[in-house]
N, C-alpha and C positions, 0 to 999 in steps of 0.2 A: 630718198624713197622714205614715205611716210606711210604708217597703219594704223588703224584705231581698233579698239577691242572694248565691248561692254557698253556700246550705245551713247548716243547723245545724252540720253536722260540722266545718266550720271552728272553730267555736268550743271544740270538744273538744281541739283539737292540743296536744300537749305534746311534751317532749323524746323520747319515743319516736317520735313521728311527723312528727320534723324531717325534710325532704327535702335531704339533702347534696348531692344533684346539682344541684338546682336554687337552694340557697343557698349552694353552698361558697365562691365567689369573697367573697360577704358574710361569711361565716363568718369566712373568713381575714382580714376587715378588722376585725371587731367581736369576734371570739371567740365560742366555743359558749355558754359562760354567758349571754353578751349577747342570743345569738340566741334562747335558750330564753327569756330573760325578754321579748322582742320577741315572741315567739308567744303570750303570755299576757296581752298589753297590750291595753287598749281605749282608742281617741283619738276626740275628737269634731273635727271641723274645719269651722269656721261661716263662710261666704264664700268662694264658689266662682268667684270672680273669676281672673285671672291668677296671682297668688301663690298661692290657695287650691288651685287646679287641680294647681299644681307639687309643693305639698306633697303633696297628697293621694295624686298619681302616685307619687311616691319613697315615701311610706311605704306603699302598698300593694304595690309592687314589693318592698319590704323584708320584707312577709310580718307585719306586725303583725296580731294576731289578729282584732280588731275595727275598723273604721274606720266611723264614722258621719259623713256627709256632710250638712251643714244649710246652706239659705240661704232666705232670705226675699225677695231681690231678683229681678227679672226680667232677663234678658240684654237688654242695649244694645248698639248698633253699635260704641261704645268699647270693650266687652269683647271683640270677636272681634280686636282686636288683639294679644292676649295668650294669651286662653282657647282653646286649640285644640280642646278638645272640645264647643265650640259651632259651630255652623253659621249660616247666613244663614235658615235656614229656624226656628231657635230663638229669633230675637228676639222678645220680649215674653212667653216662657216663663221659669218659674222655673230659675234656671241650674244648680242641684243635680240639680233633676229632669232636665234637658237632658242632662247630663253622666253621669248616674249609670251607664247602662248601659256606656258607654264606659270609664269608670274600673274598675267592677266587674269587667270582662273581664280586666283585666291580670292578675289572680291569683285562680284559683279556690279558692286555699287560704284567702283573706282573707274573713271575713264582712262584706259592705257593708250599710250603712243608709242609708236615705234619710229625712230629716226637713225639711218645710217650713213648721212652725209656730213661733211666736214661742219663744225659749229660756226655761226654767223653772228654778228652782233644783234641785227634785228630780229633773229630767232632768238636768242637768249635774253633778251629784254622782256619778253612777254611774261617769264615766270616770276613767280613770288620768290623762289629760290631756286639757286643751281648748286648741282652736288658733283663735284669732280673727285674720280678715283682712277687712279692706275694712269695717271696723266703725267707727261713732262713738265717740267718747272716751266719751260716756256709757254706751254699750253696755260697752265695755271694763272701764270701773270698776264696772259692776254686777256683771257676769261674775267680775272679780278678786276681788270681795269673796265670792261663793258658793266658788270655788277655795280661797280662803284658809280660810274656815270650815269645809270639808270635806278638808282638807288635799289638795288637788289641785294637779298643776302646772298651769301658764298659759304660753302664747305668744301673742305679739300681733306680726303682720307686716303692713307696709302698705308701696305702692309706687306713686309719682306722677312720671311722665316719668323721669328720670335719677336722682331721689332716691327712697331707701327706707329702712326699718328694722325692726329686730327687737327686741323686749322678752322677757326671760324672769324669771320669777317660781316658784322651784320650792321656796318654802317656807323657813322660817327655819333647819331644819336638814336639807340634803339630803345623803345619803350618796353619795359617788362612789367606786366600786369599784376604778378602774382610770383615773387621772388622764389619761393618754396614748395608752392604746392600743397603744403598742408592745410588740414580743416581749419576752419574759423575757431579760434577759443573764445568761450562764454563761462563765466562764474557769475556769482551772487556775492555780494558786497558785505561785510562785517562794519566796516566803519571807514569814513573820509575825514581825516584832519585837515581842515581848511588852512591852517596856518603853515603845515610844513609840505601839504599836497600829497601826503601818504595815503594812498589808497588798501586797505587790508581785506583779503578776500574772508568770506564767510567760512568757518570752521578749519581756517588754516589751510585751505585748499590750495594747491601748489597752481600757481597761473599759468607756468610754462611759456611767459613772455620773454622777450630779449630786449635789451637797450637799442632805442630807435624803432620800436614797434610802435604802433597807433591804436588807439580804443576810443570808444563812444560809450555813452551811457544810456540806460533807461530805468524806470520806475522808481528813481531816486525820491526820496521824501525830504524835504527840507530845503536841499540844493535842488531844487526843480530846474534850474537853468541849465545844469549839466544834462539833462534829458535829451536825446536826439541832437547833442552837440557836435560841431564839425570834429572830425579825427584830431585827438591830442596826441602829441609824441611823448612816450613816457621813458623813465629809467628804472631800471630794475634794484630794489632796495634788499630784499629776501626773496626767499623762494613763494612766500605769500604776501608780499608786499611790494607796490610800485608807486612810482611818483610822478605826479601830473602838473608838476611846476607850479605856477600861480595861476592856474585855471580854477580852483575853488577858492582864492581869495576873493575876499568882500562880498561873497557869497551868503545866504543864511544859512545857520546852523545846520549840518546835518541830524537826520532825525532817524530814520530807518531806512531797510531796503535797498534797492538796487541790482541792476545787472550792468556787467561789463562785457562789451562785445569788441573783440579785436576787428581792425579795418585794414585791409590789403590796400595800401597807399602805392601805385605805381612809381617806377624808378627809372631810372635812364643808364643804359650802359654804352660806352663809348670804346669802339673798335679800330684799330689801324688798318689802313689798306696793306694787302699782302706785302706788296714792295718794301715797305715801311718797316712791317712787322719782321719782316726777314732780317733786317738790319738791327732792330730793337725788340727782340721777342718777350712776351710776357708768357710765363708757364703756369699751368695746373699741374700739380705734382700727382704722379700715379703711385709711386712707393717711396714714403718718405726714408726707408731705408737707404734708397738710390738718391740721395739729394743732389749728388752733382751730375747724373744721368741726362737730364732734360737738356741742358747746355751743351753737352757733348754730342747727344744723339743729333740736336739741331744742326750740328756742324756737319756730323757724318752723313745726316739726309740730304744736304745741300751738295755735299761732296760726290755721294751716289748719283744724283741728277745729273751733275757735269760730267760724272763717267761715264754714264750711259748715253748723254749727247755726243759724246767726244768717239765714243767706242761701238755705238750701237748694239749694245748687248749688256747683261747684266754680268757682275762678276760672278765667275765659274766658283763651284764650291770647293772649299778647300784649296784654293790656288793662292799661293803665296806671292806669286807674280802679281795678281791681281790686287792683293791686299796693298801692294806698293803702289800700283797705279792708283787706287783709290786714295791712299795718303797724299800722293801728290796733288789730287785736287782740293786738299784742305788749305785754308788761309794761311800766308806765312805766320810761324809764330802760334799757331792754334793748339791747344793743349789737350790733346785726347789720349786717353788711356790706351796704351799699345794691345792690351788684351781685347778690350772693348772693340777696337779698331777691329781686329782679326776676327772676332766673333761675328761682327756687323757683316765683314764683306764675304766671310765664308756663307751667311745665309742669304746673301742678298737676291739669290734666284729662288730661295725657298718660297713654298706657298702653303699655309696651314689654315685649314676651316677652323681651327678652335680659334685663332686670331682674328680671322674675319668674323667669326661670331660675335666676338668682344667688340671690336672695332666697329663694325656694321650696328651692333645693337645700341651702343653710346652716340654714334653718329647719327643715327634715324632718331633718336631723342633730342639732338641738337637741331636736327631739321623742324621737328615738331614744334620745338621754341621758336624756331624763326618765323614761321607762320602763324602762330596762336599767341606770340607775346605772354606765354605762361611758363615761367619757371625761369631761373638765370642761366644765361648761355655762358660757354667757355669765353675764359679770356687768357690768351686766343690759342694758345698752342698746348696739346695734351701729348706727350710722349710716351708710349706704352712700350714695356719690353717685359719679357718671361724667359730670359736666358736661364734663370736659375732650374729650368725644366731640362737643360742640356745634362747628360749623365756624364757623372765623374769617375775619380779611379776606383770607385767603390762597385762600379758596374762594370760587367763584362761588354757594355755598349759604350764604354769610356770615349766621350766625345774628342777629347785630345788627340786620341789615337787613330782617329778617322783619316783617310787619304782620300785623294781626288778619285780613285777608283770605287772607292766605298760610297761615293754619293753621285757617281755618273748617271745622267739620266737613263732611262732604259726604253722610253717611248711608251710609258703607261702611266695610268690615272695617279700613282704615287709618286712620281717624279719629284714633284713639288716638296712633300715631307721628307723622302730620302734625302732630298739636298741639305737636310737641316740635321737628320738622325741618323742617316746611314740605312742601307739594305737591310744588315743583319738585325737592326731594331725594327725595321718594318715588318720581317718574317715573323719577330716575336708578337708584334701586334696582331698579326693573321690570327694566329693562335690563342688569342686571350679568349678568357670565358667570364662575361660579367651578366650580372643581375641587375636590371633596371626596374624598379619598383613604382610602378606609376606611366600612364600613358597621357599625361594632361600636357600643359605648356612646357615646363621643363621636361617633362619626358619626351616630347616630340623633338623638341631642340638637341636632348642628349643623343636620342636615335641618329638623328640627322648628322650630328658631328662624329659618332661612334663609325657610322656607315662610311663616311668621306675618310676618316683616319685609317681605314681597313681594318677596325678591330673585329675579329671573328670571320674573317674573309678568306681563312685558310680551313684545311680539313679539320684541324685540330680546334677550332675555335666556334664558341656560340654565345650569342646575345639571347638571354631569357628574359621577357617582359611579362608583368603582369599587371592587371587593371580592371577592375570590377565594374566599372562604369560605363554607361552608354553615353554615346556622342550627343550633345546638344547644341542649339543653336548658338547659344551665347560662348560657347568653346570655339566655335569658328574664327572669332577675331584675334585668336592667341595661338591656337593649336593648329597652325599651318599644316598638318599633314591631313587636316579631314576636310570634306566638302559637304557641301548642302544635302546631297544623295547620301551622304554617310550618317546622317542624322538617325540616331536610334540603334545605330550597329555598335558593336562591341569597340571600345577604343583600341585596346590592345591588338585586336585582329586586323583592324584597319590601319593602324600605325605600322605593324610589322610589314604589312602587305605594300603600303605608300613607300617606305625608306628603301624597299628593294629596287624601287625606280631608280634612286640614286645611285646605287652600287648594287648589282644584279649579284655579286658573289656574297653578299653578307649573309651569314647564317643566324636565323631568326627564329625562335620559339616564343609563340605568343599563348599567354594564359590569360585566364579571366576570373581567377579567385583572388580574395581578400587575402593579406599576410596576417596572421594571427594564430591564436593557439588551437582555433579549432581547424586551421588546414594544416598543421604539421605532420599530418600524414602524407601530405603533397610535397611541402618545402621541408623535407626531412634530411636526415644527415646524409644521404647518398646525393640530394640536390645540391646541397652546399659544398660537399666535399670536393666536387669538379670545378668549382668557383675559382677566379682570380679576385674577384672583387664585388662590390654592391655600391650601386649608384641609386639613392633615394631622389625620386620625384613624387614627393607626397604632400598633401593638402591637410593633413592632421598631427598633431602631436603624439598621440597614442600610438598611431602607426610607426612613426619615427623612432620612438622609445622602443618599439618591438623589435624593429630591425635592427637598431643599435644592439640591442642584447643578444640577437643572434650572431652578429659580427663579432662581437667580442668573444662570445663562447666558441664560434667555427675559427677564431681568429684570422679574420677576413679583413681587408681595407674595407672602409666606407666613406663615399664621398656624398656628403649632405649638404643640401641646399634650399634657397626658398626666396620667395619674393614677397613684397606688399607695396604696391603701386610702384614708385621708381626706386624703391629701396629693395635691395637684394643682399644676401649672405651666402658664404660657402663656408664649411668646414671639413677638414680631413680629419680623420679617424683611422690611424695606421698602427697594426699589432706592435705590442713591445715599446711603442715609442710615445704616443699620445694619449691623452685622457679622451674617454669616450663623448658620444652626443650626450649621454644621460649624467655624465659627471657633474655638469651644470644645470641648474633649472631656474627658468625665468621665474620671478614672482607671480603668483596667480593674479589675475583680472580681477577687479574689484568689483564684487556683487553688487546689486542694486538691494538696498534692504527691502525686506517684504512690507513693512509697514510703509514705506515711501511709494512702491508700486501700488499697493492695495488703495490706500488712502491720501497720501500727500505727495503726489508728483509736482515736481518744479521743473522738469526739462522734458523736451519732446522723446529723447530716450526713453523716459519712463512711461508715457502714454503708449509708445510702439511696442515696448515689452509687454505693457498690461492687455494692448490689443492680441498680441500674439499669443499670450497665454489664453486670453478670451476664446479665441479661436480654436486651439487644441481642446480647451475644456467644454466647447460647444459642439465641435464637429468630428474630432479625433477620438478623444478618450472614452467619453460615454458609448459610443457606438462600438469600439473595440471592446470593452468590458462586457458589452451586452451579448456580443456575438461569442466570447469565451464563456458566457454563462450558459448560452444556447448549444454550443459544442460540449462543455463537460460539466453538466449541472451538479453533479455529486461533488465533485472536487471544489467546484467554485462556492457551494454554500458554505465553506470553511473560511473563505475570505470576505475582507471589509467592504471590498469593491462593490457588492451585492447591493448596498445602500441605495445605489442611482439606478439600479437595473429596472427595477419594476415601473419607475417614473418615465424612463426611456421607452420601455417594449411596450406599455400599456396605459399607463396614467395619461401621459402627454403625446401620446402617438397621434401625429396628425392624420384625417381621414383623406384630405384633398390638398392641392395646392392653396386654397384660399386659407387653410388653417395654417399653413406655413406662412402666408404673408401677416396673418392676424399675430401669429407668435413672435414674428419679427419686430411688429409694432410694439408689441408689450415689451419685449426685449429691450428696445430703445428707451420705453419708460421707466423700466427698472433701473438700468444702469447709469442713465442721462439725468434723470429726474428725480425717481424716489430715492435712489442710494444716495444722491448728493443731498436732497432734503433731509433724510435721516442724519446725514454727517452734521448738517447745520444746525439740526435739532439736538445734537449731543454737544456739537461745540459752536455755538452761536458768533458772529462775526465779530462780536464785543467781548469774546471769552477773554478772561486773563487767567495766566497761572497761579498757582500757590505763593508765587514770588511777586506777584503783581505784575508779570510781564504780559504782554500782548500774545494770547496763543496764537494766532494767525499772524506770525512774522518770521523772518530768517528763511528756511527752507519750506516753510508750511504756508502754502498760498491758499489763500480763503476761495471756495468754490461758489458757482451759483447755478441753478437748475436749468436746463435747459428744454423748451416746451416745443413738441413736434411739429416741425414745418415743412410739408410735402415740398414747397418751393425752394428749400434750402438744399443744394448740391450734396452735402455730406450727409444729410438727413435720408434724402432720396436714396442715395449710394448704400447707407447702411441695411435699411431696411430692404432694399431689391436684393442686395448680395446675400444678406442673410437667408432671405425667404428661399432665394435659389439653392444655398446649400443645406438649410433644412429639408427641402424636398428631395436633394440628391440623397441624403442618409437613408431615407425612407422608400427610395425607388419610384417616387412620384414625380412626375411630368411637370415642372416649375411653369409658373406664369413669367414669360419673358418681356411682356408688354409693359414698360415703365409707367405709362400711365393709369393702366389697369392696377398695376400693384398699389400705386400710390390712392387711387380712389377707395380700394379695400382698406388699405392702411389709414386713411382719414376716417373711415366709418367707424373704426374700433373707438369705443370708449373706455378708457383704463379706468379702474376703481380710484377715487380720489385718495391721496395721500394721507395715510394715518401714521404718526411716529409710533415705533414699537418700543415697548419698555423693555429696560435690561439688556439692551445692545451694547456689547463691549467693542468699540473701537479702538484697536492698537494704535498707540503713539510711539513706543518704542518698539525696537527688537525684541527685547525681552516680554513685553506683552504679547507681541505677534506669537511667540515661540508659547507663553503660556496659555494663549486663548485656543492654539491649536491642540495642545496637551489637553485642555478642557473638552474639547469637541471630541476627543478620540476616547475621553473617560464615559461621556454622555452617550456615546454610540452603542455602548452594549446593551442597553435594554432595547433600542430600537432595533439593534440587529438581530435579537431573538425573534420578535415580532414580524420582522422581514423573513426571516427564514421560513416560517410557516407558510406565509402569503406565497413566496416563491416556490417553495414546494409543490404548492397546488397547480402551479401553472402547467398547462400542456405544452410545452417546448415545441413540440413536433408541429404545432400548427401556427408558430410564431415564425414568421420571415427574418432571415439574419439583414442585418443593417449594412450600411455601407460606409465604414469609415473614411474620412477625407484627409489624407496626408499633404500637409501644406507644399505646395510648390510654386516658386516665387517667380519664376521664368514663364509661366504660362498667362498671357493676357486674356485669354478666353474662359479660365475658369473661376473668377470672380475672387480667388483668394487674396489677392492683393488689393481689390477694390473695397472686400470687407475689412481687411485690417488697417488700411489708410483711413477709411472712414471712421472705424472704430476708435482708432488713436485721435484723430484731429477733433471728433466730438469731446472727447475727453480732456484733450488740450483747450478745447472752449470752455469746458467746464471750470477749469482750473486758470484760465486766462494765459496760456502758454501759446507761442507761437506756433502755427501749425507747421506740418512738413508736407511736401509734395510726394506724389505716389514713387520716385525714384529714391529719395532720402529714405522714405520707409520701407522701400524693398531692401535696401542695402543695410539697415540697422534690422530690421524683422528676419530678413534671410541671412543674417550674418555674413554677407558677402565682402570678401576681402579684396580690395582694388588690385587691378592687373593690368599688362600691359605688355606687348610683345618684345618692346626695346629692352626692358628689364630682363626678361626671360632669356633671349639670346644670350645677353651680357652674361648672367650666370650661368648658364650652360657653358658658354665657352669657358670661362674661368675653372669651371669642374673638371673639364677635358682637357686643360692644361695640367691640372693636378695629377690626372689619369696618366700623362707621361711620365710622371715621376716613379710611377708604380710598376713599370713593364720590366719583366726579367723572363729569360729562356726556361728557368729551373726554379719557379717559385718566386716570393716577394724578395726583391733587391734590398740589401741592407744600406738603406740610402740614409744619410744624415738628416735629421728633424728638420735642419735649419733651410732645407730646400723646400720645404713645404709652406704653402699660404694659406691661410684662413683670411677671407675677405669680406669688407662690408662696403656697399656702395649705396650711394645716394644720386642717382642721375638728375634729379631736379636741381642740385645746389651749382655744379656736380662737385660729389665729393668720393674719393677713392681711398681706403685704408686698409692695409694688409698686414699681419702679424704672423709669424709662426705659432703654431698650435701649441697649446699648453701641454707639458710633459703629463704623463700617466703618475698621479701621486704615489709615491713610494711609502709603503706601511712595512712595519717589522713586527715580528714576535722572535723571542729570545734572540737568537744572532741571525736569524733569515729575515732578508727585506724580499717583498712581493708588490705587486701593482695588481691591477684589475684582470691583467692579462695571463696572470699565473693561476694555476689550479694544481690540486692534488689528482694523480689520474691512478686510481687503483685496477690493476688486472684481474679479472675475476676468472672463473667464478669465486665468490667468497661468501662466506655467512655474515650475518650483521656482526657477529662477533670478531670474525678475523678482521672485518673491515675497520670496526672501532679499535682493535688491537694493533693493525698495521698504522693507523694513523697517528696512535699514541706513540708508536716506536718510531715511526718516521720523522715525527714534528717534535716530540717531547712535550707535546699539549694534553692535558687531561680533558678526554671528550665528555662534555656535559650535555650535547644536544645534537642531534642531526635530524634534518627536515628535507623534504622535496618538495617544492611549490609551497602550498599551504597545508601540505601533511606533514605530521609529526612524527618521525621514524624512532627516534630514540631519544630519551632526556633521562636526567637523574631523579626528576621527580615522577616519572612515570610509575603506575602501578608495579609492584614487584612481580606479580603473576604475569601481567602482561608482557612486560621487560623479558622474564625468563623464557617464554614462550616463543619472543620475536628472535631473540640472539641466536638461536642454531638456523633459522632461516636464512636463506640465499636471499642476496640483496636484489636479484632479479626476479624472485617470487615475490617479495614484498612490493615492490614496484608494479608489478602486473595484477597481483590479486588482491593487495590491502589499498593501494593507491590508484588504482584504474589506470594506468600508464597505458597508452593506445599502442597497439601494434600497427605498423606501417606496412604496405605492401609495394615492393620497388623490385624489378629486376626477377631474380630467382625465386622470390618467394618471402613470405611475413618474415620481419626480423624485428626484435625487441629494442626499442629505445634505450638507451643507456639511462641508468638511474643517476639523475643529476640532484646535488641538493647542497645545503649549507651546513659549516662545522661552526659550533660554538663552543670556546672553551674559555672558563674563567679563571684566569690567571693576572695577577699583579702587573706582571711584566710586559703584557700584551697590549699593543694598542689597538683601538678600536678600528675596525674595517668597514668602507663604502657602507653597507647597507643594513650594519648590526649597531644599534644605538644604546642597547641597554650594557651598564656596567664596562668593564675593562674587557673587551671580547674581540677575538678575530674571526673571521669569517674567509673560507677559501672555496672555491666550486670544488666539487668532488663528481667526477666523471668513473664510473664503471664502464668498461668497453671489453 
C-alpha cells in the first residue's frame, strides 16, 4: 500500500522556491546552501513508534523535499506513552497509516508518502537516507547491507525506558562541507611578521580560530600577494595571534591594513558498516561521568535484540527471571555491572516520550547532516541513559522496592511509563500542577511531553500556560502545534487546544498575559501557592530573571532552558539545594561604539545597525513624539522631544506622494553624498594624526561619496521604500510604480554641497559623549523659542501621524527593503562587502537561529529533570547529585552534563543562610515592632529596611519622619506610602505581603547577594 500527501509540486521545489519566511530561523541555523540541499533530499523513515514519529515530525518541519513513512506494526497501548499522533481509537491499526495525515499536515511543502509493505532493496535504494527505528537487529543488518551496496546513508535509533541509542553509517568517505556550522570569522590585521609567520589581530581582538582552521586575506598593503590567496592552514599562538607558516616568507614587507577571513574547507568522515561496527564500535560520549556505560550498553542492547528474537517479546518489568534470560544472551566473559543489567532489563518494555523527544531530536539532526553534508556526523554510536531519574530510597516511590505488580500493564496509554516508574508514581504525575511560561518552540514541545507523561491528567492536576504573542508564519517551522490557519491567533490558546488532541485528559488553563511586575495581580500569591513547579520557555533574559526571582521567593523548582541554532542548554533550580538562574550572569554583549556607528564603520554589522537606527529615527520616533504632543500638549511642552515636533507636523509635512519621493531623494543625498563629503572635508584622505600616523588606517576606512543613479538596484530600493514609508506616516497613498518614482527622483536637483564650518565629528567615544552634552546645553535657547511657536499651534486641526514599528517578517511592508538598501549604500560608501536581505534581516531583527531538532532535544531533557521532582506531598528531598544541567551542540555533536551548582552559603554571626532562606515576620506589626523583632531574632543592628526601590527605614532618615513611621503598621506602610497593589482573587481583595531587604552594618557579617556596600547582610522579609 502506498499513499501520497501534499502533491507533486513539493517534489519540484528548488532554491528559487525556498520560502525564506517559513524557514528563516532554520536557514540561520543551517545556512542557505544546506537548506537548498535539504529541499532536494528524500528520506525513508521506517518504524513509527515514539522515536520514529519524533524524527518524522522534525524532518517534515525542517522541509525535507520528500519523507516516506513506513511501518508494518500495529499500534499497541504501550505505543501511546510516546507516540503522540496515535489515539485510543488507533489501537490495532498500522502505526504509520494511523499517524500519516497528522504528520503530513505539518508542512504542505513536503511530499509525504505512506508505505506499509515489507521493505525491499529496490525500494530502499531510491532514498538518500534510510532511518530505522524500533527494528530488530536482523532487519537492521539487512537494510544496512542494501544502503552500503547503493551508497546510501543509514541511521538506526531505538529507545527502551530510560535507555536509548543512535547509530550512523554514512559510508566509507562522507564529505562534510562545514564541520561546525558556526559563522565565518572575520577580523582586521595589526601586523604580519614575514619571518615567523605570526599574524596579530588589530587591537588584540580575539580571533576565535582553532589549530587546523583555514584563512584567506584581503586589503593587505605591502604583502599584496596574500590578497585572495588559496586557503592557508593556521596554528594558534595566542588568542589574538595565529601563524601561517611560510606563506608570507619572501614577500614584500607588510605595510598596513588587511582583513582575515576564515574559510570552511571540506573534510571527510569514514564510517564502518553496521556489521563491522558492532564488532569494533566507536562511541560518542553522552555523559562523561559514566565513562564506562557506552561499552556496557552496547553489549546489553545486542543481548536485548537476541532475547527478543528468541522469545518474541520484551523482558517483563521487574522480572528477575527475565534478567537472567537477558544475561544469558551476553557474550561469554562480558563484564557488565549487575545493577545496570537489572535496571536495563526492568525497563526494556518501557516507552517514554521524554526519551523519544531527546533521541528523535538528535537523530533528526543527524539525518539533516546526511543529506546536507553540513556539520559533523556521529562516529558512530551514541548511547544515551537517564537512569538517575529513577527515585531512590529518599522517595516514597523508591524504584528498588517496585514489584512486577506495581508495573504491570493495565491496557492504557501510560503502560510504557508505568513500566519504568510504577503506577503510584504515575498517579502522582496525574495530580501535578505546573506553570509553563511561553508557548513558543520550547513551550510547544514541553506541553506535548507533559501531556503524554500524564502530568495534570487527574482531577487534582493543572498545567497553566501563558504567552502574550500571536502566531506568525515564521513560527510554523518549529512550533509544531500551530498551523497556517492559526496565524494571528494567541499562541497559548491554540497550544492548549492542540495538546488536548494528544491526550484528552490533560487539564490546561491558557492565559495570554506577560509575566512581570505589572501582572502580579494575576500571577499573585494564590497563583503560585498551588504550583508544584515552573518551566520556563522564554526568549528573553529579563523575563527569565523575573521568573527566577519569583520561584526563589515562592520556593518553587524552576526548569530553565534555551536554544540557539544547534546549541541548547538546560538548568535545574531546586529549592534549598541549587543556585538560582540569576546567581550567575553572562558578560554583557559588547556594544558598537557610537563614533564607529556614526562615522567610522568597518564591518557590515555596523552599517546594518546604523540603517536600523535610521529607520527608527525616520519612521517611528518622530511620529510617536508628534502624536504624544497632539494628545497631551500641555504636559508635552515640558519635554525636550518637542524640538522635532514642529518640523514633523508643519515644516516638512508632505502634501502628496510626489513630495514623499522628493524627500526620499534628498535623504539619499544627505546620507550618502553630503555627510560623506563633509567627513572628507574634515578629514581628507591624506590626513595624518599629531603623531604623524595616517588618520585613515586601522579600523577607520576612508569613505567616498555616492552619486544617485536610478539604474543601480540599491539606489532604487532606498528611494522607493523610503518614499512609501514616508507616505504611510502621513496617511498619503504612495506611488507604487517604481519607474515613476525613479522619474520623479531623477528630476530632483539637490543643492550643491558646501562644507559647513565648525562641524565636530567625534573620533572617540569620549568625543561623542562630549558632543552630545554640548548639544543638550545648546538646546535650551532653541527650546524656549519652540515652546512659544508650538503653543500657538491649533493641535485639534492637525491629523495624527502613523508611526511605523519595524516588522522584519513581512516582505510586503518595505521595512527590510529600506534597511537593506540603507545598509548596503553605507557599506558602499566605506568599501565594505554588502550583505544580502537574509543576513541583514538576521542582524537588524536580532534574530536567534532556531531549529526544531534542538528544541525537541532540550524539551526532552527538561522533562527528564521533571521526573526527579515528583512527590505526592510536596517536593521530594532528593539528592542534588541526581539533577543534571546540560549543554549540547548537535552540530559537533557534543553533550555535556554536570550537577547544578549548590546555593552559595553565607553567614552572619553563627547563622548560615542561602538565597532560599528568609526571615518571616508574623503580623500585624508596627515598623518599630518589626525592627525590634529582627534585632532580637538575629542579633543584628538594623540600619536600613527597603521594599523594592522604596526606603522604609534607615539610620540616616530624617528624625521626624522616622518617628512618624515607627508606630505605623507595616501593612499600612506598604499600602499607603509605597503603593503596593491590591489583588483580587477568590473571596476578595487581599493585601500583598510587604517584602523587603534588611541591611545591617557589622564587621562580623558577610556580604550577601545583592548588597554590595560595606560589610552587610541581606535577607528577605515577608510579613504574612
